[in-house]
C-alpha positions in Angstrom: 11.6 7.5 -18.4 8.8 7.0 -21.0 7.1 3.9 -21.6 4.2 2.8 -23.8 2.8 6.4 -23.9 2.8 6.7 -20.1 4.3 10.0 -18.7 7.4 9.5 -16.2 7.6 6.0 -15.2 9.7 4.8 -12.5 10.8 1.1 -12.4 11.2 -0.8 -9.1 12.8 -4.2 -8.5 12.0 -6.0 -5.6 13.7 -9.1 -4.3 13.2 -11.0 -1.0 16.0 -13.1 -0.2 16.3 -16.1 2.2 19.8 -17.4 3.0 22.2 -15.8 0.3 25.2 -17.7 1.7 23.8 -21.2 0.4 23.4 -20.1 -3.1 26.0 -21.1 -5.7 27.2 -19.3 -8.9 25.4 -20.3 -12.1 24.4 -18.7 -15.4 21.2 -16.8 -15.5 19.3 -15.6 -18.7 16.8 -12.9 -19.0 15.7 -11.0 -21.9 18.4 -12.2 -24.2 21.1 -11.5 -21.5 23.2 -14.1 -19.8 25.2 -13.7 -16.8 27.1 -15.8 -14.3 26.2 -14.8 -10.4 25.2 -16.0 -7.0 21.7 -14.7 -7.5 19.2 -12.9 -10.0 20.2 -9.3 -8.8 22.9 -8.4 -11.3 21.1 -9.6 -14.4 17.8 -8.2 -13.3 19.5 -4.8 -12.8 21.2 -4.8 -16.0 18.2 -5.9 -18.0 15.5 -4.0 -16.4 17.6 -0.8 -15.2 15.5 0.0 -12.1 15.3 3.6 -10.4 15.0 1.7 -7.2 16.0 -1.7 -5.8 14.4 -3.2 -2.5 16.1 -6.0 -1.0 13.9 -7.6 1.6 15.5 -10.2 4.0 14.7 -11.4 7.8 16.2 -11.0 11.1 17.1 -14.8 11.3 20.1 -14.1 9.2 21.8 -12.9 12.1 25.2 -14.6 13.2 24.7 -16.7 10.1 27.9 -18.3 8.7 28.2 -20.8 6.0 30.0 -23.6 7.6 31.6 -24.9 4.3 33.0 -21.6 3.1 33.1 -19.6 6.4 31.4 -16.5 4.8 30.7 -14.2 5.5 33.5 -13.0 7.3 31.6 -11.2 9.9 32.2 -11.9 13.6 29.4 -13.8 15.5 28.2 -11.9 18.6 26.1 -12.4 21.5 23.2 -9.9 21.2 22.1 -7.8 24.0 19.8 -5.6 22.0 17.4 -5.6 18.8 19.5 -3.0 17.3 22.4 -5.2 17.5 20.8 -8.1 15.5 19.4 -5.8 12.8 23.0 -4.3 12.6 24.7 -7.8 12.4 22.0 -8.8 9.6 22.9 -5.5 7.8 26.8 -6.4 7.7 26.0 -9.8 6.4 23.9 -8.6 3.5 26.4 -5.8 2.8 29.1 -8.4 2.7 27.1 -10.3 0.1 26.3 -7.6 -2.1 29.8 -6.2 -2.2 32.0 -9.3 -2.3 29.7 -12.1 -3.8 28.0 -9.8 -6.4 30.2 -7.1 -6.9 27.5 -4.5 -6.8 27.1 -1.3 -4.7 25.5 -1.6 -1.3 24.4 2.1 -1.2 22.3 1.6 -4.5 20.0 -0.9 -2.6 17.2 -0.1 0.1 17.5 -2.9 2.6 14.5 -4.1 4.6 15.0 -6.2 7.4 11.9 -7.6 8.5 11.0 -9.7 11.6 11.5 -13.4 10.9 10.6 -16.4 12.8 12.2 -19.8 13.3 14.6 -21.7 15.3 18.2 -22.0 14.0 21.7 -22.8 14.9 22.7 -19.2 14.5 19.6 -17.6 16.1 16.3 -18.4 17.4 13.3 -15.8 16.9 10.1 -16.1 18.3 7.1 -14.4 17.3 4.0 -14.0 14.7 4.6 -14.9 11.4 2.3 -11.9 10.2 4.5 -9.6 11.9 6.8 -10.1 8.2 3.8 -9.1 6.4 2.8 -6.2 8.1 6.3 -4.8 8.6 7.0 -5.2 4.7 3.7 -3.4 4.1 4.8 -0.7 6.2 8.4 -0.4 4.7 7.2 -0.5 1.0 4.6 2.0 2.0 7.6 4.4 2.9 9.5 3.3 -0.1 7.4 2.9 -3.2 7.4 5.5 -5.6 3.8 7.9 -6.1 4.5 8.2 -9.8 3.4 5.8 -12.9 5.7 2.8 -12.4 6.3 -0.7 -13.3 7.3 -2.9 -10.5 9.4 -6.1 -10.9 8.9 -8.6 -8.0 11.5 -11.4 -8.2 10.6 -14.2 -6.2 13.5 -16.7 -7.1 15.3 -16.5 -3.7 12.4 -16.0 -1.2 11.9 -18.9 1.0 8.9 -20.4 3.3 6.5 -17.6 3.9 8.5 -14.7 2.3 7.3 -15.0 -1.4 3.6 -15.0 -0.6 3.5 -12.4 1.9 5.9 -10.2 -0.2 3.4 -10.7 -3.1 0.5 -9.8 -1.2 2.0 -6.6 0.4 3.2 -5.4 -2.9 -0.2 -5.9 -4.8 -2.0 -4.4 -2.2 -0.4 -1.1 -2.3 0.0 -1.0 -5.9 -3.8 -1.5 -6.2 -4.1 2.0 -4.2 -1.3 3.8 -6.6 -3.6 2.7 -9.3 -6.2 5.2 -8.2 -4.2 7.9 -9.8 -1.3 6.3 -11.5 -0.4 3.5 -14.3 1.0 0.7 -12.6 2.3 -2.5 -14.1 3.2 -5.7 -12.3 5.7 -8.3 -13.2 6.2 -11.2 -11.3 9.5 -13.2 -12.0 11.1 -16.4 -11.0 14.0 -18.5 -12.2 14.2 -22.3 -13.0 15.3 -24.4 -10.1 18.9 -24.5 -8.9 20.1 -27.9 -10.0 21.5 -29.8 -6.7 23.6 -32.8 -6.8 25.9 -31.9 -9.8 29.1 -30.0 -10.2 32.2 -29.2 -12.2 31.6 -28.8 -16.0 28.2 -30.2 -16.1 27.0 -27.4 -13.7 28.8 -24.6 -15.7 26.9 -25.9 -18.6 23.6 -25.1 -17.0 21.6 -22.0 -17.6 18.5 -20.8 -15.4 16.1 -19.0 -17.4 14.2 -16.4 -15.2 10.6 -16.2 -16.5 7.8 -13.7 -16.1 5.1 -15.9 -14.1 2.6 -13.0 -14.1 2.3 -9.6 -15.9 -0.7 -7.5 -15.3 -1.8 -3.9 -15.3 -2.7 -3.4 -12.0 -6.3 -2.0 -11.3 -7.3 0.1 -8.6 -8.0 -1.9 -5.2 -9.5 0.1 -2.1 -8.5 -0.6 1.3 -11.1 -3.1 2.6 -10.0 -3.6 6.2 -11.4 -1.0 9.0 -9.5 0.3 11.8 -10.3 0.0 15.5 -13.2 2.2 16.5 -11.2 4.8 17.9 -9.8 5.6 14.5 -13.3 5.9 13.2 -12.8 9.2 11.4 -10.0 7.6 9.5 -12.4 4.7 8.8 -15.1 7.0 7.2 -12.3 8.2 5.1 -11.3 4.5 3.9 -15.0 4.1 3.5 -15.3 7.1 0.9 -12.5 5.8 -1.2 -14.1 2.3 -1.2 -17.6 3.1 -2.0 -17.2 6.4 -3.9 -18.6 9.1 -1.4 -16.9 12.5 -2.6 -18.3 14.5 0.2 -17.5 12.2 3.0 -13.8 12.1 1.2 -13.6 15.9 1.5 -15.0 16.2 5.0 -12.6 13.4 6.5 -9.4 13.6 4.6 -6.9 12.7 6.9 -3.4 14.3 7.8 -0.6 12.4 6.5 1.7 13.3 9.3 -0.7 12.1 12.0 -1.2 8.7 10.2 2.8 8.5 10.3 2.9 9.5 13.8 0.4 6.9 14.7 2.3 4.3 12.8 5.8 5.5 14.5 4.1 5.0 17.9 3.0 1.5 17.1 6.5 0.3 15.6 8.2 1.9 18.7 6.0 -0.1 20.9 6.4 -3.3 18.8 10.4 -2.6 18.9 10.5 -1.9 22.7 8.7 -5.3 23.4 11.4 -7.4 21.7 13.6 -9.2 24.2 17.1 -10.2 23.2 19.2 -12.5 25.2 22.1 -13.6 23.5 21.1 -15.6 20.4 17.2 -15.8 21.4 15.0 -13.2 20.1 11.5 -13.1 21.3 8.7 -10.7 20.5 6.2 -10.0 23.2 4.0 -8.3 21.3 3.0 -8.2 17.4 2.2 -5.8 14.6 -1.7 -5.9 14.3 -4.1 -5.4 11.8 -4.3 -1.6 12.5 -0.4 -1.1 11.9 -1.1 -2.9 8.4 -4.1 -0.8 7.7 -2.6 2.5 8.8 0.5 1.9 6.4 -1.7 1.3 3.5 -3.6 4.4 4.6 -0.2 6.3 4.8 0.9 5.2 1.2 -2.7 6.0 -0.5 -2.2 9.3 1.2 1.3 9.8 -0.5 -0.3 9.2 -3.7 -3.1 11.4 -3.3 -0.9 14.2 -1.8 0.5 14.6 -5.2 -2.6 16.3 -6.4 -3.3 19.7 -6.1 -6.9 19.5 -5.0 -6.4 16.9 -2.5 -3.8 19.2 -0.8 -6.5 21.7 0.0 -8.5 18.9 2.2 -10.2 18.4 4.5 -13.2 20.9 3.9 -16.3 21.2 6.3 -18.1 22.4 3.4 -17.5 22.1 -0.3 -19.1 23.2 -3.8 -20.4 21.2 -6.5 -17.7 22.0 -8.8 -15.1 21.0 -6.2 -16.9 17.7 -5.7 -17.1 17.0 -9.3 -13.0 17.7 -9.4 -12.7 15.3 -6.8 -14.6 12.5 -8.2 -12.9 13.0 -11.8 -9.5 12.7 -10.0 -10.2 10.0 -7.7 -12.4 7.6 -9.6 -11.2 8.2 -13.3 -9.6 4.5 -13.4 -12.8 3.1 -11.5 -15.4 3.5 -14.5 -18.2 1.8 -12.6 -17.8 3.8 -9.3 -17.0 7.0 -11.3 -20.0 6.7 -13.3 -22.4 6.2 -10.3 -21.0 9.2 -8.6 -21.1 11.4 -11.7 -24.6 10.5 -12.2 -25.4 11.5 -8.5 -23.5 15.1 -9.1 -25.6 15.6 -12.3 -28.9 14.9 -10.5 -27.8 17.3 -7.8 -26.7 19.5 -10.4 -30.0 19.3 -12.4 -32.2 19.6 -9.2 -30.3 22.5 -7.5 -29.2 24.8 -10.6 -30.2 26.5 -13.6 -27.4 27.1 -16.3 -24.8 26.4 -13.7 -26.3 29.0 -11.3 -28.3 28.2 -8.0 -31.8 28.2 -8.6 -33.8 31.1 -7.0 -35.4 29.0 -4.1 -32.2 27.8 -2.8 -31.5 29.7 0.5 -28.1 31.0 1.6 -28.6 29.5 5.1 -28.1 25.6 5.5 -31.1 23.6 4.9 -31.3 19.7 4.7 -31.2 18.3 1.1 -34.8 16.9 1.5 -36.2 20.3 1.6 -35.3 20.8 -2.2 -35.3 17.2 -3.3 -38.7 15.4 -2.3 -39.5 12.9 -5.2 -37.5 10.8 -7.5 -33.8 10.8 -7.6 -32.4 10.5 -4.3 -34.7 8.3 -2.3 -36.5 9.0 0.8 -35.9 7.4 4.1 -37.1 7.8 7.7 -34.3 9.9 9.5 -35.1 7.5 12.6 -33.9 4.3 10.7 -30.2 4.1 10.6 -30.4 1.0 8.4 -32.4 2.9 5.9 -30.1 6.0 5.8 -27.1 3.6 5.5 -28.6 1.8 2.5 -29.5 5.1 1.0 -26.2 6.5 1.9 -24.5 3.6 -0.1 -27.0 4.0 -3.3 -26.3 7.8 -3.6 -22.8 8.3 -3.0 -23.1 9.6 0.2 -25.6 12.2 -0.7 -28.3 10.8 1.7 -30.9 13.7 1.6 -31.7 13.7 5.5 -27.9 13.8 6.4 -26.8 16.4 3.6 -26.9 20.0 4.0 -27.0 22.6 1.3 -27.0 26.2 0.8 -26.5 29.0 -1.9 -23.2 30.8 -1.9 -23.3 33.6 -4.4 -23.0 31.7 -7.7 -22.2 28.3 -6.2 -24.0 25.4 -4.3 -22.2 24.3 -1.2 -22.5 21.0 0.8 -21.8 19.6 4.0 -22.9 17.0 6.4 -25.6 17.7 9.4 -23.6 15.7 11.9 -20.1 14.2 11.3 -20.5 12.0 14.1 -23.7 10.4 12.8 -22.3 10.4 9.2 -19.1 8.5 10.4 -21.4 5.7 11.8 -23.2 5.6 8.4 -19.9 5.4 6.7 -18.6 2.4 8.9 -21.7 0.7 8.6 -21.8 0.8 5.0 -18.3 -0.9 4.7 -19.8 -3.6 7.1 -22.7 -4.1 4.5 -20.3 -4.4 1.7 -21.2 -1.1 0.1 
């Protein structure tokens, strides 16, 4: 669909739910529409007309029955595996969607996230942040990679769910915003009235209000992975700090990122003990899992651009570096301007009328051979700290570590030592480059 001059825009509705079998039917209003329902989903679906609906619930809904109404009519179980817990929750949410809302369950992407708490129906033990890390992962799989409008309705989330879902959504949308136009609207309804019934309750109308509306700005991944993933850390640094040559050199394989995520997820699931109505997680989804999930989504977005699909490259032309910069940093004016200034400086010093200057050799030479004063600053090659600071200041084109050569009518760039450059890239993140 078209919206506000944007090209194809996908609308996404994300709704975290607590315990839907405690909700009463009432009239909700939104955008001039009034509708009686047990939750906000039907009215938001009609008003927004989303292309995708994502419902997020927690595994603590397993075996849940409203003792007053006897719903849902799903038999309670004694569980022997976590798969049985997940299937039970799925059946209960399917019952609610079909029988209480009158909606189609197959139109919903259901995310059943790890919860925590001791309840009559089940006891679940684990780290509360497992919810955040898992939701980040699932949204990284489910969110579109096009221009999008995302509606996050926090009306029915409870405890930690609203804030952690909001955090996961905003972080991922900040990555999509590098290349896409992204608009976020956060919704919440007025509170459900307790202690009234009958005609008085039927006259109540709960208004669903936008509590936040924003055009999402690009936000890089700011967390690093463990040291054994430093090649991917170098890439993360390239996006965060504006290093086009580093970006091209260490561009990751999306499939390998997904494989690593799957391995960590399987390890997590295999360490969940289930005994009847007690679920204990013996390990958690750590920060690496969260960061890998963000990186995976970023690559899903980036891999829609032709020039990125040809990466990584161990050597790359000035023209290709400019194309990368124009695509990657177009929505980040400050970073984009700095990178463009560096590329223009290199072009002025190494080319004449777009052709390599005659003294540029066809064999690889350090950039410092051709740029000795001004522009790119000098540094002692033995001083890691100075190299890192110049690496930051000059968009990764530190003249000791950057190699150049003439290749017919183009200038080619590469790094002298990939291993050393990884160190500089990671240190530049730690310095807040």
